[in-house]
N, C-alpha and C positions, 0 to 999 in steps of 0.2 A: 298790162292790166287787166287780163285772165287769171294770171296769179295772183294779183294784189285783190281780184274779188273773190276767189275761190273758195273762201271760208266765211263768205259775207250772208246776210239772209235780209230779207225786207226791212226790218229794223224796227217793225213796228210794236204796239203793245201784245198782240195777237199774231203771232207770226204763223203757228199752225193754220189758223181760220184762212190768213193772207195766201198761204200756198196754198189751200186747199180751193181756194176762190179764183186767186188771179194766177195760177198754176206755177211751178216751183220758181226760185227765184235764179238759180244757176242756170236756166235756160229762157228766163224772162228778157222781155225788151228793155225794163226799167236794167238792169244789168248790162244790156249793151249800151244804152246812153250813158252809163256812169263809165264804161270801159273807154267810150268814142271821146268823150268830154277829158278823160287825162291823157291823151296821147298827145297832143301838143301842148308844147309853151304859147302862151299867148301872143308874145312876140315872134314867135316862129311863122314868118308870113307862107312859105314855102311849105311848110308840113300843113297847114291849116289848109291851105288851097287842094293839096293832094288829096285830103280828107274829104272835103266837099265834094270833089269830083268823083270819088268812090266810093261815098257812104252808100250808095244803092247796092253796090256788089258786096260791103260789108253784111247790109241788113238782110240781102238775100242769103248769105252762106248762112247766116247765126239764126235768122227764122226756119229756114227749109231745105237747106242743104247739108249742112254740120255735120249729122248722121252717115252721109252718105260720103263725104269727103272730111275726113276727122282732122289732117292736116293742112291748116290756113295757110301756109306758107306755099305748099305743093298747090292747090286750088288758085288762090288769088295770085301767087307773084310768078309762078312759074306756066300755069294753063291758063288762066283766064288774061292776064297784063301781058304775058309773057316778056317779062324785064329781067327774069332770073333764071338760072336753069340748076336743077337739083345737086346737092353734094356730088362734086368726082366728075361733073361733065361743065362743059363750056362752050362758049361761042353760039352762032346766030339758031345753029341748030342742035344745041344742046349734046355735042358728041360727047363718047367717053375720055377722059383723060390718059395721057400715057399712061400705062401700066394698068388701066381698067379704072372703071370709077368705083372698085369696092376698096382697092390702094393705091388710090392715086402717086406716079412715082414711086412705088415699092414702098411706100410710106417714109419713106427718106428725103423728102423736099415735097415743094408747093406746085402744084399744077398751075399753067399760066392761065388766068381767067376762071378759075375751077367757082363754081356756085353761080357765073354771072353770064351774059350773053355777048360776053370778051374774050379777048386772048386767043392763043392759037394752040392751046394744050399740053405746051411744053415744059419741062421741067426745072426748076430752079433747084437745086441740091441742098440739102442740108451741110453743115460744116461737117468734112471728112468724107462724103460722098461726091462721087461724079459719074459720068455716063449719059446716057441719054434717059435711062429709067433710075438712076440714081442708085446701081447696084454695085458699083466699082469703087473702090477704097483709094482716097488721095495719099499724096506720100504724108508721112507721117502718121498714118494710120496701117490697121490690119486686119483682113477680114477673120473675125472671131467664129461668125456662124454665116454659112450660106448655104440655102438648099433651094427646092423649087417655087417655093413662095415670098421666103425671108433672107435679106441679107443683113449683116449686121457690120459694122467697122469701128473698131476699137482705137484712141490713141495709143502712139508707139510712147516710149519710155523719151523722156526730151532729149536725150542725147541722142538718137536716132531720127535719120533721115527717112531712111525706109528700115522696114522690120518684119519679124513674124513673129513675134511674142510680145510681151509685155514690159521685158524688163532691157536692161543696157546688153545685155549679153546675148540679146536677139535681133542686135542691130545686122540690116543687109548694108547699110553706109552711115558712117556719123554724120551727124550735123554739123554745120559751119559751128567752129570753137573748140569742136571735141576730136579727139584723135583714139584709134584704137588700141591700145593698150591691155595687153594677156588676154585677149579674146573678148574684151569689152570696151563701148566707146566710155572715155572720161574726158573730163573738160580739160582742156590745152590752158593750164595758166602762164604756160609762157608765151602765149601769141598775147597776152594781156596790153593793154598802153595804159602807163608806161611800164616798161617791162619789169620783170620782179626783181632781177636780178641785175649788178653793175655790171660797166663795161667789161671790166677785168674779169668777167665770170660767165659761163654760160650757161644757160637753163635745161635742166633736162625734166620731162615732164614723165610722172608717177601715177599710178592707180590712184585717185583722189587726192593729190599733191603734186609737189614739185620740189626739185632740189638746185640748188647754185652751186656749181662746179668750178672751180679756177680753169682759165682757157689752157688746154693742153699744146700750145704753138709746136713743138716735136713731132706731135700725132697729125698734124695736118697735111694734105697732099703736095703742097707746095713745101718744100724742104725751107724751116728757119735757116741753117746755116749754110754757108753758101760754097764752103772751100772742102776740097775731095776730103773724106776720110775723117770729118771733124763729127766730135760728138756732141749732140744736143741735149741739155738737162732743163727741165719743165721746173719753173720757180712761181710762188704764189704771184700771180700778176705780170710775169716775164718768162724768160728764159735766158739761158746762158750757153755758150757755143764753144768747147777746149777740144784738144787733141787729146787722142788716147796716150795711156800710161808710154815713155818710151817712145814716143813722137815726138818730133819739131814740127815747129808751125813755120810753113813759109809763107809767102805772099797769096798763094792760090789753093796752097794743099798743106795737109798732115801728112809728114814722111817720116819713116825710122832715119837712126842716125846715121847708118851706112850709106843711103841714100842719099842725106846730107852732106856728108862729108866728100861723094864721088861728084856731086854736084858742085860743090866747092871748089875740088880739083881740076875739075874742066874747065873752070872759068878763074886760073890763079892770080893775085893781084900782082903786076908786074912793073918794075921802076922804070923809069925811062930811062933810055940808052944814052950813050954819049954824042952818039950822031943825032937823036933825036933832041939832045940841048943846042 
């Protein structure tokens, strides 16, 4: 209401005479009445009830105390009615918030009960900040400025769970779904659902991309070829097992021809004898 009437005057035909005779409009009782009339909606019962109960206080401040106490909020709500506290303070006794009343919560959070007679003065930190005074950085943020009075936490690259700088090369630990590749956290496309490669291929992650390659069963820890000295050859989507050149295949091994002949000599085929018949 004070703002709305700041540039108004008496509005009569001879404003200069009216202000000289009736005093200045800006400090007049007429202006006060105009302000009070606009404070509440006619249907707002609680507002009108409160205004009626406190009208004498407001008139006293307007006509007698305004020059001594220019801050109406401080005089009326904090000092006289004692229903509010000054900014940066809280609770029944208007104590300073955590971090001090000038910069509650280091400027990085909201003080519980700030400006009211309620709350406990603790800090609810803004996104990216944590700690009793909101001076520490959460995972996903790093300290880009910190001194005796200020602490600023800046978001890491989206690929970082923890970091020391802005880029994906400053990650201390990669975020879920990202892998460390050549010193930088890169999207792990191979972990996507459904898998980007066919069942006959394996996915190899690369910086900013991925490749699908044939599975090399011959390089697996568990041998694909079971026979002794048998060679394994990878093929697209499968593999083959063959004996080396010059070796002969037996039931459980690949052996040189000489060993194969010796094995046959040790167990020659015998015809049944007359006695057997």
